[in-house]
Structures are given as structure tokens and as C-alpha cells.
TIDOTI-123599 format. One line per 5 residues: for each residue x, y, z of N, C-alpha, C. Coordinates in nm, 4 decimals, m for minus. Atoms other than C-alpha are relative to their C-alpha. Layout:
% residues N
X Y Z X Y Z X Y Z  ...
***
This chain:
% residues 211
m0.1220 m0.0719 m0.0327 m6.9249 m3.7575 m5.9332 m0.0323 0.1062 0.1053  0.0324 m0.0963 m0.1064 m6.9187 m3.5592 m5.6146 0.0275 0.1434 m0.0437  m0.0175 m0.1420 0.0313 m6.9612 m3.1803 m5.6419 0.1076 0.0616 0.0889  m0.1056 m0.0700 m0.0739 m6.6780 m2.9566 m5.5419 m0.0621 0.1204 0.0710  0.0528 m0.1112 m0.0783 m6.7801 m2.7221 m5.2640 0.1064 0.1082 0.0165
m0.0904 m0.1144 m0.0159 m6.6202 m2.3843 m5.2769 m0.0057 0.0512 0.1432  0.0019 m0.0534 m0.1369 m6.5155 m2.2363 m4.9444 m0.0821 0.1282 0.0082  0.0855 m0.1188 m0.0189 m6.7693 m1.9864 m4.8193 0.0684 0.0986 0.0929  m0.0556 m0.1080 m0.0815 m6.6627 m1.6526 m4.6799 m0.1105 0.0991 0.0344  0.0976 m0.1006 m0.0408 m6.8681 m1.4076 m4.4845 0.0307 0.1322 m0.0708
m0.0238 m0.1260 0.0724 m6.9171 m1.0808 m4.6749 0.0629 0.1053 0.0902  m0.0696 m0.1072 m0.0746 m6.7008 m0.7872 m4.5670 m0.0304 0.1333 m0.0655  0.0349 m0.1334 0.0495 m6.8156 m0.4288 m4.6012 0.1079 0.0983 0.0431  m0.1041 m0.0985 m0.0278 m6.5478 m0.1665 m4.6265 m0.0660 0.1359 0.0258  0.0647 m0.1253 m0.0379 m6.6740 0.1417 m4.4389 0.0913 0.1220 m0.0162
m0.0950 m0.1111 0.0082 m6.3655 0.3501 m4.5083 m0.0484 0.1131 m0.0911  0.0469 m0.1115 0.0855 m6.5103 0.5463 m4.8062 m0.1140 0.0794 0.0633  0.1118 m0.0711 m0.0624 m6.8270 0.6275 m4.6118 0.0481 0.0894 0.1138  m0.0549 m0.0806 m0.1096 m6.6317 0.7473 m4.3086 0.0736 0.1218 m0.0551  m0.0712 m0.1127 0.0618 m6.4124 0.9627 m4.5325 m0.0982 0.1050 m0.0500
0.1005 m0.0941 0.0507 m6.7215 1.1151 m4.6920 m0.0621 0.0807 0.1126  0.0578 m0.0701 m0.1147 m6.8779 1.1987 m4.3557 0.0995 0.0998 0.0595  m0.1014 m0.0897 m0.0544 m6.5497 1.3513 m4.2388 0.0124 0.1254 m0.0853  m0.0089 m0.1162 0.0899 m6.5310 1.5760 m4.5472 m0.1211 0.0904 0.0178  0.1222 m0.0802 m0.0188 m6.8947 1.6879 m4.4993 0.0054 0.0753 0.1321
m0.0085 m0.0646 m0.1304 m6.8350 1.7611 m4.1308 0.0980 0.1164 m0.0016  m0.0981 m0.1089 0.0088 m6.5247 1.9675 m4.2037 m0.0558 0.1168 m0.0805  0.0601 m0.1057 0.0815 m6.7125 2.1600 m4.4736 m0.1005 0.0812 0.0813  0.0996 m0.0703 m0.0799 m6.9966 2.2425 m4.2334 0.0655 0.0862 0.1079  m0.0688 m0.0765 m0.1032 m6.7556 2.3554 m3.9622 0.0660 0.1250 m0.0563
m0.0694 m0.1132 0.0599 m6.5695 2.5846 m4.2014 m0.0955 0.1048 m0.0544  0.0923 m0.0938 0.0648 m6.8752 2.7418 m4.3638 m0.1071 0.0531 0.0933  0.1042 m0.0463 m0.0906 m7.1126 2.7743 m4.0679 0.0481 0.1208 0.0783  m0.0303 m0.1204 m0.0760 m7.1291 3.1026 m3.8773 m0.0460 m0.0186 0.1438  0.0336 0.0109 m0.1403 m7.1147 3.0936 m3.5006 m0.0795 0.1227 0.0436
0.0789 m0.1115 m0.0524 m7.3694 3.3056 m3.3161 0.0870 0.0843 0.0911  m0.0849 m0.0879 m0.0800 m7.1913 3.6059 m3.1733 m0.0622 0.0225 0.1373  0.0538 m0.0238 m0.1346 m7.2255 3.6536 m2.7965 m0.0518 0.1416 0.0137  0.0585 m0.1308 m0.0216 m7.4340 3.9443 m2.6727 0.0329 0.0477 0.1402  m0.0412 m0.0515 m0.1304 m7.3413 4.1728 m2.3844 m0.1091 m0.0039 0.1053
0.1103 0.0042 m0.0950 m7.6865 4.1472 m2.2250 m0.0985 m0.1070 m0.0439  0.1012 0.1001 0.0298 m7.9414 3.8687 m2.2004 m0.1320 0.0698 m0.0290  0.1231 m0.0659 0.0424 m8.2542 3.9728 m2.3868 m0.1085 m0.1046 m0.0188  0.1169 0.0862 0.0134 m8.5879 3.7975 m2.3433 m0.0968 0.0694 m0.0941  0.0751 m0.0722 0.1020 m8.7550 3.9017 m2.6657 m0.1498 m0.0281 0.0103
0.1450 0.0233 0.0019 m9.1326 3.9480 m2.6890 m0.0375 m0.0910 m0.1149  0.0470 0.0916 0.1020 m9.3374 3.7075 m2.8963 m0.0802 0.0735 m0.1062  0.0848 m0.0487 0.1081 m9.4993 3.7751 m3.2304 m0.0236 m0.1151 m0.0959  0.0294 0.1039 0.0988 m9.6360 3.5790 m3.5241 0.0611 0.0346 m0.1352  m0.0643 m0.0395 0.1258 m9.4291 3.7553 m3.7893 0.1133 m0.0943 m0.0338
m0.1054 0.0882 0.0467 m9.2007 3.5346 m3.9960 0.0983 0.0725 m0.0913  m0.0914 m0.0771 0.0842 m9.0138 3.8164 m4.1709 0.1418 m0.0106 0.0545  m0.1369 0.0150 m0.0520 m8.6404 3.7414 m4.1423 0.0702 0.1337 0.0091  m0.0817 m0.1204 m0.0120 m8.3969 4.0046 m4.0262 0.1132 m0.0058 m0.1007  m0.1062 0.0007 0.1017 m8.1335 4.1123 m4.2802 0.1324 m0.0464 0.0581
m0.1325 0.0462 m0.0409 m7.7921 3.9473 m4.2627 0.1076 0.1043 m0.0255  m0.0989 m0.1002 0.0359 m7.6107 4.2401 m4.4198 m0.0662 0.1378 m0.0035  0.0479 m0.1381 0.0053 m7.6413 4.6186 m4.4281 m0.1009 0.0274 0.1117  0.0912 m0.0154 m0.1131 m7.7979 4.6210 m4.0836 0.0729 0.0599 0.1189  m0.0470 m0.0503 m0.1288 m7.7377 4.8348 m3.7774 m0.1029 m0.0402 0.1044
0.0873 0.0604 m0.0994 m7.8804 4.6732 m3.4662 0.0096 0.0755 0.1314  0.0068 m0.0638 m0.1304 m7.9935 4.8365 m3.1432 m0.0532 m0.1019 0.0990  0.0360 0.0975 m0.1022 m8.0006 4.6038 m2.8439 m0.0385 0.0751 0.1265  0.0509 m0.0687 m0.1188 m8.2147 4.7287 m2.5522 m0.0160 m0.1023 0.1112  0.0035 0.0966 m0.1090 m8.1550 4.5441 m2.2267 m0.1113 0.0337 0.0987
0.1072 m0.0180 m0.0976 m8.3992 4.5022 m1.9398 0.0281 0.1163 0.0941  m0.0349 m0.1078 m0.0931 m8.2087 4.7507 m1.7233 0.0195 0.1344 m0.0696  0.0009 m0.1292 0.0673 m8.2321 5.0249 m1.9860 0.1282 0.0360 m0.0722  m0.1235 m0.0284 0.0726 m7.8874 4.9972 m2.1452 m0.0229 m0.0159 m0.1502  0.0124 0.0044 0.1457 m7.8567 5.0602 m2.5196 0.1346 m0.0423 m0.0586
m0.1199 0.0493 0.0679 m7.6053 4.8653 m2.7291 m0.0192 0.0171 m0.1504  0.0039 m0.0261 0.1448 m7.5162 4.9227 m3.0927 0.0929 m0.0966 m0.0722  m0.0833 0.0872 0.0826 m7.3848 4.6942 m3.3632 m0.0289 0.0286 m0.1469  0.0161 m0.0184 0.1438 m7.3301 4.7223 m3.7384 0.0940 m0.0970 m0.0699  m0.0833 0.0958 0.0718 m7.1967 4.4762 m3.9924 0.0853 0.0712 m0.1045
m0.0904 m0.0554 0.1017 m6.9325 4.5264 m4.2584 m0.0614 m0.0004 m0.1391  0.0633 0.0065 0.1305 m7.1836 4.4808 m4.5402 0.0188 m0.1359 m0.0649  m0.0128 0.1298 0.0680 m7.2061 4.1954 m4.7925 0.1422 m0.0347 m0.0378  m0.1405 0.0227 0.0329 m6.8362 4.2370 m4.8695 0.0845 0.0697 0.1063  m0.0772 m0.0574 m0.1101 m6.5977 4.2874 m4.5760 0.1103 0.0940 m0.0481
m0.1049 m0.0904 0.0513 m6.3543 4.4692 m4.8048 m0.0419 0.1462 0.0089  0.0450 m0.1380 m0.0157 m6.5720 4.7793 m4.7637 0.0465 0.0593 0.1328  m0.0480 m0.0435 m0.1324 m6.4579 4.7971 m4.3977 m0.0879 0.1112 0.0584  0.0930 m0.0996 m0.0521 m6.7690 4.9862 m4.2896 0.0243 0.0296 0.1476  m0.0156 m0.0196 m0.1440 m6.7093 4.9305 m3.9178 0.1232 0.0855 0.0313
m0.1221 m0.0777 m0.0205 m6.3554 5.0666 m3.9333 m0.0238 0.1476 m0.0323  0.0230 m0.1380 0.0420 m6.4670 5.3790 m4.1193 m0.0938 0.0724 0.0965  0.0930 m0.0627 m0.0943 m6.7540 5.4426 m3.8766 0.0728 0.0397 0.1280  m0.0742 m0.0323 m0.1216 m6.5222 5.4263 m3.5757 0.0973 0.1150 m0.0245  m0.0888 m0.1121 0.0320 m6.2754 5.6587 m3.7483 m0.0759 0.1328 0.0018
0.0804 m0.1222 0.0000 m6.5531 5.9147 m3.8000 m0.0373 0.0400 0.1426  0.0310 m0.0297 m0.1391 m6.6567 5.8877 m3.4360 0.1232 0.0539 0.0720  m0.1229 m0.0486 m0.0610 m6.2950 5.9329 m3.3325 0.0329 0.1423 m0.0412  m0.0254 m0.1363 0.0479 m6.2577 6.2433 m3.5483 m0.0916 0.1007 0.0698  0.0949 m0.0911 m0.0641 m6.5688 6.3952 m3.3919 0.0394 0.0288 0.1446
m0.0313 m0.0146 m0.1427 m6.4550 6.3347 m3.0337 0.1506 0.0132 0.0260  m0.1453 m0.0219 m0.0126 m6.0824 6.3976 m3.0994 0.0696 m0.1196 0.0647  m0.0618 0.1230 m0.0485 m5.9837 6.0366 m3.0349 0.0717 m0.0655 m0.1175  m0.0790 0.0611 0.1064 m5.7047 5.8862 m3.2448 0.0133 m0.1495 0.0286  m0.0068 0.1448 m0.0162 m5.7474 5.5100 m3.2832 0.1155 m0.0559 m0.0827
m0.1101 0.0642 0.0712 m5.4499 5.2945 m3.3806 m0.0546 m0.1023 m0.0989  0.0408 0.1013 0.0963 m5.4592 5.0412 m3.6632 m0.0458 m0.1273 0.0701  0.0402 0.1197 m0.0746 m5.4754 4.7576 m3.4103 m0.1374 0.0181 0.0631  0.1306 m0.0255 m0.0617 m5.7713 4.9195 m3.2345 m0.1105 0.0009 m0.1053  0.0988 0.0015 0.1077 m5.9531 4.9757 m3.5634 m0.0279 m0.1420 m0.0469
0.0174 0.1388 0.0406 m5.8939 4.6138 m3.6608 m0.0781 m0.0781 0.1045  0.0723 0.0663 m0.1074 m6.0149 4.4938 m3.3217 m0.1485 0.0337 m0.0046  0.1402 m0.0412 0.0082 m6.3348 4.6973 m3.3539 m0.0681 m0.0599 m0.1224  0.0574 0.0534 0.1232 m6.3880 4.5804 m3.7091 m0.0386 m0.1472 0.0147  0.0242 0.1433 m0.0155 m6.3734 4.2145 m3.6021 m0.0790 m0.0344 0.1256
0.0698 0.0291 m0.1253 m6.5533 4.2513 m3.2695 m0.1397 m0.0524 m0.0308  0.1223 0.0655 0.0458 m6.8533 4.0154 m3.2929 m0.1275 0.0452 0.0691  0.1175 m0.0289 m0.0822 m7.0889 4.1593 m3.0282 m0.0395 0.1466 m0.0072  0.0383 m0.1407 m0.0146 m7.2924 4.4763 m2.9858 0.0825 0.0679 0.1082  m0.0813 m0.0773 m0.0931 m7.1067 4.7509 m2.7999 m0.0857 0.1094 0.0609
0.0775 m0.1025 m0.0680 m7.2583 4.9781 m2.5383 0.0794 0.0717 0.1061  m0.0774 m0.0798 m0.0937 m7.0349 5.2372 m2.3761 0.0286 0.1353 m0.0637  m0.0368 m0.1295 0.0579 m6.9338 5.6026 m2.4185 0.1237 m0.0129 m0.0879  m0.1111 0.0067 0.0948 m6.6943 5.6615 m2.7062 0.1323 0.0361 0.0673  m0.1219 m0.0386 m0.0703 m6.4463 5.8158 m2.4615 0.0704 m0.1200 0.0638
m0.0576 0.1195 m0.0610 m6.3915 5.4674 m2.3142 0.0348 m0.1077 m0.1026  m0.0164 0.1020 0.1033 m6.3565 5.2881 m2.6476 0.1436 m0.0519 m0.0076  m0.1392 0.0447 0.0080 m5.9743 5.2779 m2.6505 0.0307 m0.0979 0.1134  m0.0230 0.0906 m0.1127 m5.9637 5.1220 m2.3038 m0.0779 m0.1298 m0.0176  0.0834 0.1180 0.0219 m6.2446 4.8845 m2.4010 0.0663 m0.0969 m0.0973
m0.0606 0.0853 0.1015 m6.0646 4.7534 m2.7081 0.1285 m0.0657 0.0494  m0.1225 0.0576 m0.0532 m5.7511 4.6880 m2.5066 m0.0194 m0.0847 0.1238  0.0276 0.0742 m0.1224 m5.9231 4.5155 m2.2135 m0.0346 m0.1452 m0.0310  0.0421 0.1384 0.0171 m6.0033 4.1483 m2.1547 m0.1516 m0.0090 0.0075  0.1449 0.0185 0.0092 m6.3531 3.9998 m2.1761 m0.0710 0.0407 0.1286
0.0644 m0.0327 m0.1271 m6.4321 4.0371 m1.8052 m0.0048 0.1504 0.0229  m0.0043 m0.1450 m0.0191 m6.3235 4.4006 m1.7937 m0.0942 0.0710 m0.0971  0.0894 m0.0624 0.0978 m6.5202 4.4808 m2.1078 m0.1441 m0.0023 0.0479  0.1382 0.0094 m0.0470 m6.8437 4.3583 m1.9547 m0.0277 0.1025 0.1093  0.0178 m0.0988 m0.1061 m6.7922 4.5864 m1.6554 m0.0082 0.1412 m0.0569
m0.0044 m0.1343 0.0573 m6.7306 4.8850 m1.8828 m0.1256 0.0346 m0.0788  0.1145 m0.0247 0.0873 m7.0484 4.8448 m2.0889 m0.1198 0.0484 0.0812  0.1101 m0.0636 m0.0722 m7.2868 5.0861 m1.9209 m0.1076 0.0519 m0.0942  0.0971 m0.0459 0.0977 m7.4759 5.1591 m2.2410 0.0478 0.1247 m0.0730  m0.0337 m0.1199 0.0772 m7.4392 5.4201 m2.5143 m0.0840 0.1171 0.0500
0.0765 m0.1165 m0.0467 m7.5396 5.7684 m2.3905 m0.1061 0.0425 m0.1022  0.1099 m0.0400 0.0889 m7.8779 5.8733 m2.5326 m0.0733 0.1226 0.0539  0.0699 m0.1167 m0.0557 m7.9691 6.1740 m2.3159 0.0270 0.1224 m0.0859  m0.0065 m0.1193 0.0845 m8.0080 6.5205 m2.4598 0.1346 0.0714 0.0097  m0.1276 m0.0683 m0.0166 m7.6773 6.6481 m2.3204 0.1155 m0.0728 m0.0666
m0.1079 0.0789 0.0615 m7.4662 6.3663 m2.4654 m0.0636 m0.1160 m0.0769  0.0712 0.1001 0.0794 m7.6576 6.1832 m2.7380 0.0955 m0.0625 m0.1016  m0.0984 0.0631 0.0885 m7.3840 5.9625 m2.8807 m0.0646 m0.0987 m0.0967  0.0666 0.0938 0.0907 m7.6310 5.7164 m3.0322 m0.0375 0.0689 m0.1312  0.0315 m0.0758 0.1209 m7.7363 5.9876 m3.2761 0.1185 0.0039 m0.0955
m0.1181 m0.0093 0.0851 m7.3799 6.0188 m3.4020 0.0363 m0.1361 m0.0588  m0.0224 0.1335 0.0568 m7.3409 5.6426 m3.4416 m0.0917 m0.0232 m0.1203  0.0958 0.0160 0.1107 m7.6538 5.6443 m3.6580 0.0399 0.0869 m0.1186  m0.0361 m0.0922 0.1071 m7.5407 5.9472 m3.8574 0.1169 m0.0519 m0.0822  m0.1181 0.0434 0.0727 m7.1976 5.8126 m3.9464 m0.0203 m0.1371 m0.0639
0.0291 0.1298 0.0618 m7.3275 5.4627 m4.0107 m0.0724 0.0194 m0.1325  0.0751 m0.0238 0.1236 m7.5702 5.5975 m4.2704 0.0842 0.0741 m0.1039  m0.0886 m0.0672 0.0947 m7.3036 5.8197 m4.4237 0.0972 m0.0990 m0.0635  m0.0945 0.0985 0.0524 m7.0596 5.5315 m4.4596 m0.0703 m0.1047 m0.0848  0.0751 0.1012 0.0729 m7.3233 5.2825 m4.5748 m0.1440 0.0469 m0.0176
0.1362 m0.0509 0.0203 m7.6350 5.4493 m4.7217 m0.1052 m0.1104 m0.0108  0.0963 0.1101 0.0147 m7.7957 5.1063 m4.7745 m0.0339 m0.0675 0.1317  0.0204 0.0668 m0.1279 m7.7968 5.0218 m4.4045 m0.1458 0.0119 0.0445  0.1361 0.0025 m0.0527 m8.1260 4.9275 m4.2370 0.0046 m0.0214 0.1504  0.0012 0.0043 m0.1462 m8.2193 4.9578 m3.8702 m0.0768 m0.1216 0.0493
0.0642 0.1133 m0.0659 m8.3089 4.6629 m3.6493 0.0041 0.0220 0.1502  0.0104 m0.0183 m0.1445 m8.4297 4.6888 m3.2893 m0.0282 m0.1343 0.0648  0.0172 0.1237 m0.0750 m8.3927 4.3970 m3.0513 m0.0085 0.0369 0.1468  0.0193 m0.0434 m0.1375 m8.5415 4.4735 m2.7115 m0.0531 m0.1100 0.0886  0.0527 0.0942 m0.0977 m8.6178 4.2816 m2.3971 m0.1489 0.0288 0.0215
0.1441 m0.0174 m0.0194 m8.9863 4.2223 m2.3296 m0.0313 0.0822 0.1242  0.0213 m0.0772 m0.1229 m8.9416 4.3925 m1.9901 0.0670 0.1368 m0.0033  m0.0615 m0.1322 0.0110 m8.7605 4.7019 m2.1191 m0.1050 0.1083 0.0183  0.0950 m0.1091 m0.0225 m8.9277 5.0198 m1.9986 m0.0299 0.0715 m0.1311  0.0421 m0.0637 0.1250 m9.1253 5.1903 m2.2728 0.0716 0.1311 m0.0277
m0.0716 m0.1255 0.0310 m8.9525 5.5322 m2.2303 0.1335 m0.0219 m0.0708  m0.1272 0.0278 0.0684 m8.6206 5.3727 m2.3373 m0.0266 m0.0332 m0.1466  0.0339 0.0358 0.1378 m8.7817 5.2216 m2.6465 m0.0423 0.1235 m0.0774  0.0469 m0.1221 0.0670 m8.9539 5.5492 m2.7297 0.1156 0.0945 m0.0289  m0.1143 m0.0888 0.0205 m8.6294 5.7416 m2.6870 0.0821 m0.0445 m0.1207
m0.0745 0.0516 0.1158 m8.4507 5.5153 m2.9360 m0.0772 0.0255 m0.1287  0.0816 m0.0258 0.1195 m8.7409 5.5470 m3.1799 0.0036 0.1479 m0.0377  m0.0065 m0.1446 0.0276 m8.7344 5.9264 m3.1457 0.1340 0.0367 m0.0638  m0.1319 m0.0285 0.0570 m8.3594 5.9308 m3.2172 0.0062 m0.0462 m0.1449  0.0018 0.0487 0.1373 m8.4124 5.7195 m3.5287 m0.0782 0.0943 m0.0911
0.0809 m0.0895 0.0822 m8.6845 5.9517 m3.6524 0.0677 0.1349 m0.0192  m0.0738 m0.1247 0.0161 m8.4663 6.2554 m3.5877 0.0990 m0.0081 m0.1157  m0.0936 0.0219 0.1111 m8.2240 6.1043 m3.8400 m0.0709 m0.0567 m0.1231  0.0814 0.0408 0.1150 m8.5086 6.0258 m4.0829 0.0057 m0.1507 m0.0254  0.0081 0.1459 0.0100 m8.4972 5.6520 m4.0121 m0.1398 m0.0394 0.0467
0.1393 0.0274 m0.0329 m8.8671 5.5714 m4.0262 m0.0403 m0.1452 m0.0254  0.0283 0.1410 0.0245 m8.8439 5.2069 m4.1326 0.1055 m0.0837 0.0713  m0.0926 0.0840 m0.0749 m8.6903 4.9423 m3.9098 m0.0663 m0.1343 0.0279  0.0477 0.1330 m0.0348 m8.7226 4.5784 m3.8122 0.0006 m0.0164 0.1514  0.0063 0.0366 m0.1408 m8.8290 4.4550 m3.4684 0.0251 m0.1491 0.0118
m0.0337 0.1408 m0.0165 m8.6676 4.1277 m3.3633 m0.0829 m0.0569 0.1141  0.0833 0.0650 m0.1008 m8.9075 3.8985 m3.1756 0.0200 m0.1503 m0.0082  0.0024 0.1451 0.0040 m8.9399 3.5335 m3.0863 m0.1303 m0.0446 m0.0651  0.1178 0.0446 0.0735 m9.1779 3.3469 m3.3132 m0.0906 m0.0800 0.0911  0.0970 0.0678 m0.0836 m9.4905 3.2374 m3.1314 m0.0899 m0.0871 m0.0868
0.0853 0.0922 0.0742 m9.6855 2.9338 m3.2500 m0.1452 0.0477 0.0071  0.1382 m0.0446 0.0072 m10.0391 3.0182 m3.3618 m0.0885 m0.1188 m0.0337  0.0949 0.1073 0.0254 m10.3236 2.7699 m3.3378 m0.1116 0.0502 m0.0895  0.1007 m0.0410 0.0969 m10.5578 2.7921 m3.6340 m0.1282 m0.0786 0.0259  0.1315 0.0611 m0.0232 m10.9233 2.7256 m3.5595 m0.0789 0.0081 m0.1297
0.0682 0.0001 0.1295 m11.0878 2.6194 m3.8839 m0.1444 0.0442 0.0124  0.1408 m0.0393 m0.0182 m11.4372 2.6720 m3.7409 m0.0133 0.1518 0.0032  0.0066 m0.1458 m0.0044 m11.3602 3.0376 m3.6688 0.0262 0.0610 m0.1361  m0.0296 m0.0534 0.1342 m11.2153 3.0893 m4.0169 m0.1198 m0.0130 m0.0916  0.1140 0.0245 0.0890 m11.5224 2.9411 m4.1858 m0.1204 0.0856 0.0341
0.1167 m0.0803 m0.0390 m11.7670 3.1569 m3.9887 0.0038 0.1386 m0.0625
***
């Protein structure tokens, strides 16, 4: 009796569930990842072999550009409801008799980059476009007659006592600028700080270690 041959069909793989899974993962990564905030000056950091990470929260950062400009940045802390940045700007405004509006305070609170300009120009800076802002950033005054960086440090530490200092300088920054910033930090009893560098690969010579 002849055998009945069943019709053969080529197997079909349904890729829809896999595509849906990849789409969900991609959307999750886009929503949870943090974009690197732009910086007002290009900084070519010096190399080191330290692997100590810089803090993500409770950090005030000093950016020292190659041309000697000083920029300042501070985060809102581990919980943005503290509104540290808003409170710091309000204190600076009270000191220099500058009344910031709610919109200006909100703009400063959400501004992602370090800021480097005299406080007297802050209102115009917050209301300007990106191109105009870059032209206005001449650096925070640090000379003895108008040391505004000292006041930024003072009010930052008053608003957030847990804040830590981080210095990010260009490898070609003149040493007097670096020393001046360090002196200002020490004047405010900030004797511990992090230095941001680029990690340099180190070749380990086993023969030298064994000797």
C-alpha cells in the first residue's frame, strides 16, 4: 500500500516578538540615559593613572580653560526637590542686589553647562540665545577686587554642606590660574577636592616588579 506523503512546508520564524522586545529595550535606554551636558570651553585634560570616579551628586565643579577663564557648576543634589541651584542663585542675587524672576531661577536651575561670567550679567545671560551666551562668558571674576568665585563657593556650601569640590582644568592652563583657584578654595576651608583627568594606560613590566 503506497504511503501518503504529507505536504512539506518551509519553517516560518515570526520575528515580531523579538523586534518588539528590542524596541522596548531601546526606548528604556533612551529614557533613562543621561546626555553629556555641553561645556562652554574645550578642555584637554592632563593624563593620570587614577581610576577614582568623580561624584555624580553633591559636587561643585570648577572648569579652567586654556585661556585662563574660570567656569562654575553645581548640581541639585541626589534629589532635585532640594533645588540647590535655585537657592544659590537667590543668595548671590541678594548679595549683589539683583532680583531674579521665577523664570530666570528655573532657567538657571535647569541649565546643564558650567557658567562663567560676572553675576551682574546673569539676567541678560539667562535671557539670551546660545550664541550670545557664549560671547558673554568671559569667566567668573577671581581677582582680589572682585572675587565672585569666593561667594559662589560660600553660598554653595551654605546651601548644601555635603557638597564636594571638583577641578577640571586644561593641561595647558597657566599655573597661576590653578593656584589662584586653589587658594580661594583654601580660604573657604575647602582642603579636599577631586582633580578630573583623562585615564592613561599603564604598561606593567613584570620583570621590574619582580626585581
